[in-house]
C-alpha positions as a printed NumPy array, in Angstrom:
array([[ 10.329,  21.505,  16.176],
       [  6.536,  21.385,  15.999],
       [  5.212,  18.051,  14.739],
       [  1.447,  17.667,  14.698],
       [ -0.878,  14.742,  13.916],
       [ -0.681,  13.864,  10.217],
       [ -3.632,  11.97 ,   8.726],
       [ -2.527,  12.356,   5.096],
       [ -3.149,   9.448,   2.736],
       [  0.322,   9.455,   1.213],
       [  3.061,  10.468,   1.314],
       [  2.161,   9.767,   4.888],
       [  3.477,  10.103,   8.416],
       [  6.808,   8.502,   9.286],
       [  7.835,   7.533,  12.826],
       [  9.875,  10.301,  14.43 ],
       [ 12.473,   7.75 ,  15.569],
       [ 13.   ,   6.751,  11.939],
       [ 13.264,  10.354,  10.776],
       [ 15.975,  10.933,  13.349],
       [ 17.895,   7.876,  12.111],
       [ 17.606,   9.116,   8.545],
       [ 18.784,  12.54 ,   9.591],
       [ 21.86 ,  11.038,  11.222],
       [ 22.77 ,   9.119,   8.061],
       [ 22.71 ,  12.135,   5.751],
       [ 26.104,  13.723,   6.507],
       [ 27.998,  10.426,   7.   ],
       [ 26.993,   6.782,   6.862],
       [ 28.673,   3.59 ,   8.059],
       [ 32.199,   4.976,   8.072],
       [ 32.044,   5.85 ,   4.386],
       [ 33.054,   9.48 ,   4.71 ],
       [ 29.866,  10.382,   2.841],
       [ 26.148,  10.303,   3.497],
       [ 23.695,   7.562,   2.589],
       [ 22.507,   9.51 ,  -0.47 ],
       [ 26.071,   9.884,  -1.735],
       [ 27.542,   6.383,  -1.575],
       [ 27.625,   3.991,  -4.516],
       [ 24.788,   1.519,  -4.931],
       [ 27.536,  -0.994,  -5.753],
       [ 29.328,  -0.461,  -2.455],
       [ 29.487,  -3.061,   0.297],
       [ 27.812,  -0.568,   2.647],
       [ 24.747,  -0.258,   0.455],
       [ 24.68 ,  -3.986,  -0.252],
       [ 24.292,  -4.439,   3.505],
       [ 21.318,  -2.044,   3.453],
       [ 19.648,  -3.866,   0.571],
       [ 20.216,  -7.262,   2.149],
       [ 18.839,  -6.027,   5.471],
       [ 15.722,  -4.496,   3.902],
       [ 14.898,  -7.702,   2.048],
       [ 15.497,  -9.828,   5.135],
       [ 13.336,  -7.623,   7.362],
       [ 10.451,  -7.583,   4.879],
       [ 10.672, -11.349,   4.443],
       [ 10.725, -11.908,   8.194],
       [  7.817,  -9.593,   8.981],
       [  5.55 , -10.897,   6.227],
       [  6.614, -14.53 ,   6.419],
       [  7.714, -14.566,   2.78 ],
       [  8.497, -18.141,   1.673],
       [ 12.184, -18.805,   1.04 ],
       [ 11.696, -19.461,  -2.664],
       [  9.953, -16.126,  -3.322],
       [ 11.882, -13.135,  -4.69 ],
       [ 11.775,  -9.607,  -3.262],
       [ 12.463,  -6.575,  -5.44 ],
       [ 12.67 ,  -2.859,  -4.707],
       [ 11.731,  -1.035,  -7.886],
       [ 10.638,   2.427,  -8.988],
       [  7.525,   3.737, -10.696],
       [  5.066,   3.096,  -7.876],
       [  2.035,   0.84 ,  -7.938],
       [  0.965,   2.648, -11.102],
       [  3.83 ,   1.048, -13.01 ],
       [  2.989,  -2.328, -11.48 ],
       [ -0.523,  -2.108, -12.924],
       [  1.076,  -2.585, -16.342],
       [  4.286,  -4.41 , -15.431],
       [  2.499,  -7.221, -13.6  ],
       [  0.165,  -7.864, -16.527],
       [  2.962,  -7.594, -19.072],
       [  5.034, -10.231, -17.302],
       [  2.209, -12.587, -16.365],
       [  0.022, -12.304, -19.472],
       [  2.309, -11.081, -22.212],
       [  3.412, -14.451, -23.571],
       [  0.051, -15.247, -25.147],
       [ -2.418, -12.437, -24.354],
       [ -3.94 , -14.72 , -21.726],
       [ -6.933, -13.414, -19.729],
       [ -7.016, -12.144, -16.157],
       [ -9.848, -11.195, -13.829],
       [-10.06 ,  -8.201, -11.49 ],
       [-12.049,  -7.213,  -8.426],
       [-13.08 ,  -3.605,  -9.036],
       [-13.364,  -1.991,  -5.635],
       [-12.424,   1.597,  -6.397],
       [-10.187,   3.981,  -8.26 ],
       [ -6.917,   2.067,  -8.099],
       [ -8.277,  -1.301,  -9.182],
       [-10.043,   0.474, -12.053],
       [ -6.727,   1.986, -13.1  ],
       [ -5.077,  -1.42 , -12.756],
       [ -7.52 ,  -3.168, -15.083],
       [ -7.161,  -0.39 , -17.646],
       [ -3.396,  -0.827, -17.781],
       [ -3.626,  -4.637, -17.828],
       [ -6.044,  -4.353, -20.732],
       [ -3.159,  -3.103, -22.851],
       [ -1.691,  -6.602, -22.593],
       [ -4.43 ,  -9.213, -22.326],
       [ -8.124,  -9.963, -22.171],
       [ -9.241,  -8.611, -18.794],
       [-12.624,  -8.337, -17.147],
       [-14.139,  -7.566, -13.787],
       [-14.971, -10.556, -11.624],
       [-16.991,  -8.103,  -9.493],
       [-17.611,  -4.399,  -9.889],
       [-18.504,  -2.296,  -6.857],
       [-19.549,   0.738,  -8.88 ],
       [-23.224,  -0.218,  -8.481],
       [-22.868,   0.049,  -4.671],
       [-20.771,   3.231,  -4.86 ],
       [-17.709,   1.264,  -3.758],
       [-19.012,   1.178,  -0.201],
       [-17.915,  -2.413,   0.32 ],
       [-15.787,  -5.234,  -1.026],
       [-17.433,  -8.294,  -2.586],
       [-18.85 , -11.216,  -0.682],
       [-17.338, -14.574,  -1.691],
       [-20.5  , -15.653,  -3.513],
       [-20.444, -12.501,  -5.651],
       [-17.075, -13.176,  -7.294],
       [-17.287, -14.787, -10.723],
       [-13.999, -15.771, -12.354],
       [-13.243, -17.42 , -15.654],
       [-11.69 , -20.87 , -15.486],
       [ -9.158, -19.822, -18.112],
       [ -8.077, -16.688, -16.25 ],
       [ -4.404, -16.739, -15.351],
       [ -4.854, -14.819, -12.093],
       [ -7.224, -12.695, -10.022],
       [ -6.083,  -9.184,  -9.145],
       [ -7.405,  -7.29 ,  -6.133],
       [ -6.558,  -4.139,  -4.188],
       [ -6.364,  -5.072,  -0.522],
       [ -7.227,  -1.628,   0.864],
       [ -8.976,   1.222,  -0.907],
       [ -7.602,   4.574,   0.189],
       [-10.224,   6.731,  -1.493],
       [-13.419,   4.929,  -0.455],
       [-12.194,   3.546,   2.867],
       [-12.816,  -0.175,   2.326],
       [-10.583,  -3.165,   2.955],
       [-10.558,  -6.917,   2.422],
       [-10.572,  -8.698,   5.77 ],
       [-10.354, -12.166,   4.213],
       [ -8.498, -13.216,   1.091],
       [-10.454, -13.895,  -2.087],
       [-10.537, -17.683,  -2.496],
       [-11.357, -18.478,  -6.113],
       [ -8.89 , -21.19 ,  -7.106],
       [ -6.713, -18.803,  -9.141],
       [ -3.275, -17.342,  -8.402],
       [ -3.739, -14.027,  -6.578],
       [ -2.082, -10.743,  -7.517],
       [ -2.497,  -8.02 ,  -4.905],
       [ -1.863,  -4.309,  -4.638],
       [ -0.975,  -3.859,  -0.954],
       [  0.142,  -0.249,  -1.227],
       [ -1.923,   1.141,   1.622],
       [ -1.926,  -1.687,   4.164],
       [  1.299,  -3.637,   3.735],
       [  2.93 ,  -4.413,   7.09 ],
       [ -0.121,  -3.179,   8.979],
       [ -1.248,  -6.741,   9.689],
       [ -0.338, -10.319,   8.832],
       [ -1.058, -11.702,   5.362],
       [ -0.541, -15.155,   3.877],
       [  2.043, -14.413,   1.207],
       [  2.102, -18.056,   0.108],
       [ -1.432, -17.707,  -1.272],
       [ -0.272, -15.024,  -3.693],
       [  1.567, -15.219,  -6.98 ],
       [  2.606, -11.568,  -6.798],
       [  2.256,  -8.712,  -4.332],
       [  3.309,  -5.115,  -4.799],
       [  3.166,  -1.949,  -2.743],
       [  4.24 ,   1.641,  -3.058],
       [  6.295,   2.586,  -0.015],
       [  4.79 ,   5.977,   0.755],
       [  2.072,   4.893,   3.178],
       [  3.467,   2.23 ,   5.53 ],
       [  6.999,   1.473,   4.323],
       [  8.752,   4.811,   4.015],
       [  8.973,   7.821,   1.706],
       [  7.75 ,   7.816,  -1.87 ],
       [  9.935,   6.501,  -4.657],
       [ 10.3  ,   2.805,  -3.803],
       [  7.965,  -0.03 ,  -4.746],
       [  8.231,  -3.383,  -2.99 ],
       [  7.442,  -6.357,  -5.233],
       [  7.183,  -9.939,  -3.97 ],
       [  7.214, -12.684,  -6.599],
       [  6.395, -16.359,  -6.315],
       [  8.507, -18.876,  -8.263],
       [  5.56 , -19.206, -10.663],
       [  5.543, -15.458, -11.328],
       [  9.282, -15.353, -11.964],
       [  9.065, -18.325, -14.331],
       [  6.085, -16.787, -16.126],
       [  8.102, -13.607, -16.602],
       [ 10.916, -15.613, -18.14 ],
       [  8.486, -17.422, -20.454],
       [  7.042, -14.097, -21.552],
       [ 10.498, -12.681, -22.261],
       [ 11.289, -15.697, -24.456],
       [  7.937, -15.61 , -26.255],
       [  7.982, -11.93 , -27.187],
       [ 10.029, -10.794, -30.147],
       [ 12.895,  -8.796, -28.727],
       [ 11.99 ,  -9.88 , -25.19 ],
       [ 10.59 ,  -7.616, -22.517],
       [ 11.734,  -4.015, -22.032],
       [ 14.611,  -4.288, -19.567],
       [ 13.089,  -1.984, -16.963],
       [  9.817,  -3.946, -17.069],
       [ 11.286,  -7.448, -16.883],
       [ 10.782,  -9.178, -13.517],
       [ 13.167, -11.995, -14.42 ],
       [ 15.941,  -9.546, -15.231],
       [ 15.295,  -7.542, -12.077],
       [ 15.515, -10.735, -10.002],
       [ 18.781, -11.688, -11.719],
       [ 20.193,  -8.213, -11.041],
       [ 18.92 ,  -8.08 ,  -7.43 ],
       [ 16.955,  -4.854,  -8.057],
       [ 20.088,  -3.157,  -9.349],
       [ 19.851,  -3.334, -13.121],
       [ 19.825,   0.457, -12.877],
       [ 20.664,   2.722,  -9.953],
       [ 17.939,   2.088,  -7.363],
       [ 16.519,   4.611,  -4.928],
       [ 19.266,   4.054,  -2.387],
       [ 17.973,   6.518,   0.199],
       [ 14.433,   5.201,  -0.142],
       [ 15.56 ,   1.61 ,   0.414],
       [ 17.561,   2.68 ,   3.462],
       [ 14.501,   4.504,   4.809],
       [ 12.358,   1.444,   4.16 ],
       [ 14.831,  -0.712,   6.069],
       [ 14.679,   1.676,   9.017],
       [ 10.867,   1.693,   9.012],
       [ 10.841,  -2.112,   9.003],
       [ 13.327,  -2.118,  11.894],
       [ 10.949,   0.19 ,  13.783],
       [  8.077,  -2.237,  13.161],
       [ 10.205,  -5.147,  14.401],
       [ 11.293,  -3.218,  17.49 ],
       [  7.643,  -2.428,  18.2  ],
       [  6.641,  -6.076,  18.376],
       [  6.179,  -6.996,  14.727],
       [  2.941,  -7.288,  12.802],
       [  0.901,  -8.755,  15.65 ],
       [  1.561,  -5.705,  17.812],
       [  1.133,  -3.347,  14.86 ],
       [ -2.183,  -4.966,  13.95 ],
       [ -3.468,  -4.586,  17.513],
       [ -2.461,  -0.903,  17.552],
       [ -4.133,  -0.271,  14.22 ],
       [ -7.324,  -2.012,  15.343],
       [ -7.445,   0.077,  18.514],
       [ -7.033,   3.32 ,  16.551],
       [ -9.717,   2.397,  14.051],
       [-12.112,   1.186,  16.745],
       [-11.807,   4.514,  18.574],
       [-12.526,   6.587,  15.481],
       [-15.358,   4.398,  14.16 ],
       [-16.991,   4.414,  17.596],
       [-17.092,   8.202,  17.441],
       [-18.498,   8.146,  13.91 ],
       [-21.219,   5.697,  14.977],
       [-22.075,   7.612,  18.149],
       [-24.01 ,  10.365,  16.397],
       [-25.954,  10.933,  13.194],
       [-23.922,  14.098,  12.769],
       [-21.284,  11.925,  11.077],
       [-22.026,   9.711,   8.05 ],
       [-19.455,   6.911,   7.6  ],
       [-18.993,   6.036,   3.928],
       [-18.044,   2.323,   4.036],
       [-20.293,  -0.558,   5.044],
       [-19.424,  -1.867,   8.5  ],
       [-18.05 ,  -5.252,   7.436],
       [-15.796,  -3.666,   4.781],
       [-14.436,  -0.761,   6.813],
       [-10.764,  -0.026,   6.373],
       [ -8.429,   0.107,   9.347],
       [ -6.079,   2.34 ,   7.354],
       [ -8.325,   4.95 ,   5.716],
       [-11.461,   6.031,   7.559],
       [-13.851,   8.017,   5.364],
       [-17.015,   9.913,   6.23 ],
       [-19.298,  12.738,   5.183],
       [-21.113,  15.595,   6.88 ],
       [-24.478,  17.09 ,   6.004],
       [-23.093,  19.48 ,   3.397],
       [-19.89 ,  20.193,   1.461],
       [-19.695,  23.581,   3.157],
       [-19.702,  21.971,   6.602],
       [-17.042,  19.507,   5.467],
       [-14.865,  22.36 ,   4.219],
       [-15.245,  24.145,   7.569],
       [-14.329,  20.93 ,   9.413],
       [-11.128,  20.543,   7.41 ],
       [-10.227,  24.22 ,   7.771],
       [-10.727,  24.249,  11.527],
       [ -9.021,  20.909,  12.005],
       [ -5.971,  22.179,  10.129],
       [ -5.935,  25.315,  12.249],
       [ -6.042,  23.048,  15.314],
       [ -2.958,  21.171,  14.081],
       [ -4.738,  18.122,  12.621],
       [ -3.476,  17.78 ,   9.078],
       [ -4.401,  15.79 ,   5.975],
       [ -8.117,  15.255,   6.672],
       [ -9.582,  16.416,   3.365],
       [-11.182,  13.591,   1.398],
       [ -9.899,  12.642,  -2.036],
       [-10.812,  15.2  ,  -4.686],
       [-12.873,  12.6  ,  -6.595],
       [-15.285,  11.898,  -3.731],
       [-14.986,  14.767,  -1.255],
       [-15.835,  14.332,   2.392],
       [-13.361,  13.632,   5.181],
       [-10.618,  11.025,   5.334],
       [ -8.342,  10.124,   8.233],
       [ -5.49 ,   7.798,   7.313],
       [ -4.356,   5.704,  10.275],
       [ -1.154,   4.163,   8.972],
       [  1.362,   2.521,  11.273],
       [  3.133,   5.737,  12.231],
       [ -0.103,   7.438,  13.313],
       [ -0.374,   7.088,  17.083],
       [ -3.353,   6.381,  19.305],
       [ -2.775,   9.826,  20.845],
       [ -3.179,  11.357,  17.38 ],
       [ -6.564,   9.651,  16.99 ],
       [ -7.601,  10.688,  20.476],
       [ -6.809,  14.29 ,  19.544],
       [ -8.931,  13.935,  16.402],
       [-11.872,  12.476,  18.309],
       [-11.671,  15.278,  20.855],
       [-11.749,  17.853,  18.065],
       [-14.725,  16.078,  16.451],
       [-16.739,  16.251,  19.651],
       [-16.025,  19.958,  20.03 ],
       [-16.858,  20.595,  16.39 ],
       [-20.173,  18.756,  16.631],
       [-21.109,  20.58 ,  19.835],
       [-20.729,  24.009,  18.286],
       [-22.201,  23.19 ,  14.833]])
């Protein structure tokens, strides 16, 4: 087996120890005489998996006891619409958004199908090189919530403090969930696709405050015919994420990834590791004018490091030679070009050291 450093933005690297556990559960799981992908989602064995995954996520993130945790499908892209539908759909109430890149722009577009939405700050004028300063955020007093994307995979920016605007917060945590501590209690709703820090693609973690669940129920009552079943948070809470057949393998994988995080010291240890990896790579980017970091220093992401070179041709050669050297997933997003190294939890310090060594060699010969 030849595993090499994987800097892909998602689906992303998984810990080898987790992959080996998943492999072992495929032919037979928990004395069931069948593998994890073959057993019923209504079985006691899978109920144990679901219960464990919820408990681990709650423990790691410090989720308040009265919040609900769901494991749904459709990715963050479905949550762009589903969150607005449930929280705004009773009266077409307004909501405000922090527009920090591609995904928040997609989120506001989908929410606009439900209610009156507007940007409380738009980073397009600064080429999405940073997140807003507190004094730049302007919200409407009548807005029901403020939505933000905690980490921006394409542009390489990240919020390092929570927006504090006196409104309930709704957050897309897809690319930095469980990479560091976050105050869940300050949020009405959080959601995250699994495929970056929680496991393989196909599962979406959703964390709902009591207010969000109650608002969903009010919306269902207010709308003629109620909410579509698959888009109804209240129903999904009542059915414990099993209104339909969930992604059983994906939830099992998520549980194993969370166990790996716990075994590694929890979020405090994971945060320290992620900071060390990012510090090493940013120090190399700042060492020479050969590299041009994209994000402003105080908004730099610890998960997705983005930079440019002097020409697209040189960037293409960098990616080609890095791939040949066994460093994968470094091509920037197609919408912006450049280079991107994703440093999710499963990416090791040794992986980043290998990347930095390659960068120094590449610069020396260019």
